[in-house]
C-alpha positions as CSV (number, residue, x, y, z in Angstrom):
1,X,115.6,331.5,119.9
2,X,114.4,331.0,116.4
3,X,115.8,327.7,114.5
4,X,114.5,328.7,111.2
5,X,118.0,329.2,109.7
6,X,119.6,326.4,111.6
7,X,119.9,322.9,111.1
8,X,117.8,321.0,113.5
9,X,118.6,317.4,114.6
10,X,115.1,316.0,114.9
11,X,113.8,312.6,116.3
12,X,110.3,311.7,114.8
13,X,108.3,308.9,116.1
14,X,105.7,307.2,114.4
15,X,107.7,308.2,111.2
16,X,105.8,305.5,109.1
17,X,102.4,306.9,109.8
18,X,100.3,309.4,108.0
19,X,101.3,312.6,109.5
20,X,104.7,311.3,110.8
21,X,106.1,310.3,107.4
22,X,105.2,313.5,105.8
23,X,106.8,315.4,108.7
24,X,110.0,313.5,108.5
25,X,110.1,313.9,104.7
26,X,109.6,317.7,104.8
27,X,112.1,318.0,107.7
28,X,114.7,316.1,105.5
29,X,113.8,318.2,102.3
30,X,114.4,321.3,104.4
31,X,117.9,320.1,105.2
32,X,117.3,319.2,108.6
33,X,119.0,315.9,110.1
34,X,116.4,313.3,110.7
35,X,116.0,310.0,112.5
36,X,112.6,308.2,112.4
37,X,111.4,305.5,114.7
38,X,108.4,303.2,113.8
39,X,107.6,299.6,114.5
40,X,106.8,299.5,110.7
41,X,109.8,299.6,108.2
42,X,109.7,302.2,105.7
43,X,111.9,301.0,102.7
44,X,113.4,304.1,100.8
45,X,112.9,306.7,103.5
46,X,115.1,309.6,103.0
47,X,116.3,310.0,106.3
48,X,117.7,307.3,108.9
49,X,114.9,305.1,109.9
50,X,114.8,302.8,112.9
51,X,112.4,299.9,112.8
52,X,111.5,299.6,116.5
53,X,108.6,299.5,119.0
54,X,108.9,302.2,121.6
55,X,107.6,299.6,124.3
56,X,110.4,297.0,123.4
57,X,112.5,297.4,126.6
58,X,115.3,295.7,124.7
59,X,115.5,298.8,122.7
60,X,115.6,301.4,125.3
61,X,119.1,302.3,124.8
62,X,118.2,302.8,121.3
63,X,115.7,305.3,122.0
64,X,117.7,307.0,124.6
65,X,120.6,307.4,122.2
66,X,118.5,309.0,119.5
67,X,116.8,311.3,122.0
68,X,119.9,312.6,123.4
69,X,121.3,313.2,119.9
70,X,118.1,315.3,119.0
71,X,117.4,318.9,119.6
72,X,113.6,318.3,119.1
73,X,111.6,315.2,119.5
74,X,108.3,315.0,117.4
75,X,106.4,312.3,119.3
76,X,103.7,311.0,117.0
77,X,103.7,307.3,117.7
78,X,100.3,306.1,118.8
79,X,97.5,303.8,118.3
80,X,95.1,305.7,115.9
81,X,91.5,305.3,115.1
82,X,88.7,306.4,117.3
83,X,86.4,303.5,116.1
84,X,88.6,300.5,116.5
85,X,86.7,297.7,118.0
86,X,89.3,295.1,118.8
87,X,88.5,292.9,122.0
88,X,91.6,294.2,123.7
89,X,91.6,297.8,122.1
90,X,91.9,299.5,125.6
91,X,95.0,297.5,126.6
92,X,96.4,298.2,123.2
93,X,95.7,302.2,123.4
94,X,97.3,302.3,126.7
95,X,100.2,300.6,125.6
96,X,100.8,302.7,122.4
97,X,99.6,306.0,123.7
98,X,100.4,306.2,127.4
99,X,103.2,303.6,128.0
100,X,104.8,304.6,124.8
101,X,104.8,308.3,125.8
102,X,106.3,307.2,129.2
103,X,109.2,305.7,127.4
104,X,109.8,308.9,125.3
105,X,109.6,311.3,128.5
106,X,112.0,308.7,130.3
107,X,114.7,309.1,127.2
108,X,114.5,312.9,126.5
109,X,116.6,315.3,128.4
110,X,115.5,318.6,130.0
111,X,116.9,320.6,127.0
112,X,115.3,318.8,124.4
113,X,112.0,320.3,122.8
114,X,109.5,317.7,123.0
115,X,106.4,318.3,120.7
116,X,103.8,315.7,121.4
117,X,101.0,315.3,119.0
118,X,97.4,314.8,120.6
119,X,94.1,315.2,118.9
120,X,91.0,317.5,118.6
121,X,89.2,314.4,120.2
122,X,90.2,315.6,123.5
123,X,87.6,318.4,123.2
124,X,84.6,316.2,122.6
125,X,83.4,318.2,119.8
126,X,82.8,322.0,119.6
127,X,80.7,323.8,122.3
128,X,77.2,325.1,121.9
129,X,76.7,328.7,121.9
130,X,74.0,331.3,121.0
131,X,75.0,331.3,117.3
132,X,75.2,327.5,117.0
133,X,78.6,326.4,118.1
134,X,81.9,328.3,118.8
135,X,85.3,326.9,118.0
136,X,87.4,324.8,120.5
137,X,90.1,327.0,122.5
138,X,93.3,325.3,123.8
139,X,92.2,326.3,127.3
140,X,88.7,324.8,127.0
141,X,87.8,322.1,129.7
142,X,88.6,318.6,127.9
143,X,85.6,316.3,127.3
144,X,86.8,313.1,125.8
145,X,84.2,310.7,124.2
146,X,85.5,307.4,123.8
147,X,88.7,305.4,124.7
148,X,90.9,307.0,122.1
149,X,90.3,310.5,123.3
150,X,90.6,309.4,126.9
151,X,93.9,307.9,126.3
152,X,95.0,311.1,124.5
153,X,93.9,313.2,127.6
154,X,96.0,310.9,129.8
155,X,99.0,311.3,127.6
156,X,98.8,315.1,127.8
157,X,98.6,315.0,131.5
158,X,101.5,312.9,131.9
159,X,103.4,315.2,129.6
160,X,102.3,318.3,131.6
161,X,103.7,316.7,134.7
162,X,106.9,316.2,133.0
163,X,106.9,319.9,131.7
164,X,106.4,321.2,135.2
165,X,109.5,319.5,136.3
166,X,111.5,321.9,133.8
167,X,110.9,320.2,130.3
168,X,110.0,322.3,127.3
169,X,106.8,321.0,126.0
170,X,104.4,321.7,123.1
171,X,101.1,319.7,122.7
172,X,99.7,320.2,119.2
173,X,96.0,319.0,118.5
174,X,95.4,318.4,114.8
175,X,91.9,318.6,113.4
176,X,90.7,316.1,110.6
177,X,94.0,315.8,108.7
178,X,93.5,314.7,105.2
179,X,96.1,314.5,102.3
180,X,98.9,312.2,100.8
181,X,99.2,308.9,102.7
182,X,96.0,309.3,104.9
183,X,95.3,305.9,106.5
184,X,93.0,303.4,104.8
185,X,90.3,303.4,107.4
186,X,89.5,307.1,107.2
187,X,86.7,308.9,105.6
188,X,88.3,310.6,102.4
189,X,90.4,307.4,101.7
190,X,87.4,305.2,102.0
191,X,85.3,307.3,100.0
192,X,87.9,308.0,97.2
193,X,88.6,304.3,97.0
194,X,85.0,303.5,96.8
195,X,83.9,306.3,94.3
196,X,86.8,305.1,92.0
197,X,85.5,301.6,91.9
198,X,81.9,302.9,91.6
199,X,80.8,301.3,94.7
200,X,78.5,302.9,97.2
201,X,80.1,304.9,99.9
202,X,78.9,304.9,103.7
203,X,78.6,307.9,105.8
204,X,78.6,307.8,109.6
205,X,75.6,309.7,111.1
206,X,74.7,312.6,109.0
207,X,75.9,314.4,105.7
208,X,75.2,317.6,108.0
209,X,78.0,316.7,110.4
210,X,81.1,318.8,110.3
211,X,84.6,318.4,110.5
212,X,87.4,321.0,110.5
213,X,89.2,319.4,107.6
214,X,93.0,320.5,107.4
215,X,95.6,319.9,105.0
216,X,98.3,317.5,106.2
217,X,100.9,319.8,104.4
218,X,99.7,322.8,106.5
219,X,99.7,320.7,109.6
220,X,103.3,319.6,109.0
221,X,104.2,323.0,108.3
222,X,102.8,324.0,111.6
223,X,104.6,321.6,113.6
224,X,108.0,322.8,112.0
225,X,107.0,326.2,112.9
226,X,106.6,325.2,116.5
227,X,110.2,323.7,116.5
228,X,111.6,326.7,114.9
229,X,110.2,329.0,117.7
230,X,110.8,326.7,120.4
231,X,106.9,327.2,121.4
232,X,106.0,325.8,124.7
233,X,102.2,325.2,125.4
234,X,99.1,323.8,123.8
235,X,98.4,324.6,120.2
236,X,95.4,323.9,117.9
237,X,96.4,322.8,114.4
238,X,92.9,323.4,112.3
239,X,91.8,325.4,109.5
240,X,89.0,327.1,111.5
241,X,86.5,326.3,108.8
242,X,84.3,323.4,109.5
243,X,83.0,321.5,106.3
244,X,79.9,319.5,106.3
245,X,80.6,315.6,105.3
246,X,78.5,316.5,102.4
247,X,81.1,319.2,101.2
248,X,83.8,316.8,101.7
249,X,82.0,314.1,99.8
250,X,81.2,316.4,96.9
251,X,84.9,317.4,96.7
252,X,85.6,313.4,96.4
253,X,82.8,313.1,93.6
254,X,84.5,315.9,91.6
255,X,88.0,314.5,92.0
256,X,87.0,311.1,90.7
257,X,84.4,312.3,88.0
258,X,81.6,310.3,89.2
259,X,78.8,310.1,91.8
260,X,77.9,307.0,93.4
261,X,75.1,306.0,95.8
262,X,75.4,307.0,99.5
263,X,74.3,304.8,102.6
264,X,74.4,306.0,106.1
265,X,74.8,304.2,109.4
266,X,74.4,305.4,113.3
267,X,77.1,307.3,114.6
268,X,78.5,306.0,118.1
269,X,79.0,308.3,120.9
270,X,82.8,309.1,120.1
271,X,81.6,310.4,116.6
272,X,81.0,314.2,117.6
273,X,78.6,316.4,115.7
274,X,81.2,319.2,115.2
275,X,84.9,319.9,115.4
276,X,86.0,323.5,114.9
277,X,89.3,324.9,115.8
278,X,89.9,328.4,117.4
279,X,93.2,329.2,115.4
280,X,93.7,332.4,117.1
281,X,97.0,331.1,118.8
282,X,98.3,329.5,115.5
283,X,97.8,332.7,113.6
284,X,99.7,334.7,116.3
285,X,102.7,332.1,115.6
286,X,102.5,332.9,112.1
287,X,101.0,329.5,111.1
288,X,98.6,329.5,108.1
289,X,96.4,326.3,108.2
290,X,93.3,327.4,105.7
291,X,92.7,324.4,103.4
292,X,91.7,324.2,99.9
293,X,89.3,321.1,100.0
294,X,89.3,320.3,96.4
295,X,93.2,320.6,96.1
296,X,94.0,318.5,99.0
297,X,91.3,315.8,97.9
298,X,93.0,315.8,94.4
299,X,96.5,315.5,95.8
300,X,95.5,312.6,98.1
301,X,93.7,310.7,95.2
302,X,96.6,311.1,92.9
303,X,99.0,309.7,95.7
304,X,96.6,306.8,96.2
305,X,96.8,306.1,92.4
306,X,100.5,306.3,92.7
307,X,100.8,309.5,90.5
308,X,102.7,311.5,93.2
309,X,105.1,310.6,95.8
310,X,103.5,312.7,98.6
311,X,106.6,314.5,99.4
312,X,105.9,317.5,101.4
313,X,107.6,320.6,100.2
314,X,106.9,323.5,102.8
């Protein structure tokens, strides 16, 4: 059943985060009823926001109440960052990726459409082929590099077992998302801030490494389309056009109107050489993910300067 013309009741976990806040705002803008849950407050949110940690057992009833109310649950809450090196990072990743997902699965009912946000990191990079590399397909064997990707794979497996008991599950795997509200520790944000100040910028590995950079607005629109179609299965959300880090950095320089020195440092194992989405399935669902690099970098820069609110209008 298509829900495109109906009002959805949507619960968004991680609604103060980069993708989550854009998703919750876009759903609200489209006229859907939205409840957001995040351990971080979000003053001025245009929807009903609950400040709560999914792992706080005292709030189990709150989560269950929201989940029973919802037609669709978008689960984005997690512990982001593949390069985080806190002493207890693996325990934190388990708590915020795996255990938090278990809490959501306990709360949702069998009729609820659950859309879980995983990551392109589960592929461990694009596969070699005779022509160089080929795009990652949803049915490829997973090869996670590093703790973040391994926890995302563990999360997917737990969700798949839930779905085998009759639940309706979609797993979406976004590829290198950029745009308004991107986290401060991500490359485009670091480079925009550094270049704006006239400081040198740091590139991890080589400028020839490639990423399938995808506009957050396109990713959000894709997630909403998944809900409208009540799609069940695994879905890449990537532009299908790998860009070199050099291309992304040049877009940053054009946006800020200056060039700055570039330094490099070695890439750890979790920093794969290439990410590249096969978007055959997303195209079949009518999801358009092509990304204008200069346009999205300019939007992100304007939002960081406070010139734009970052509201997604799909």
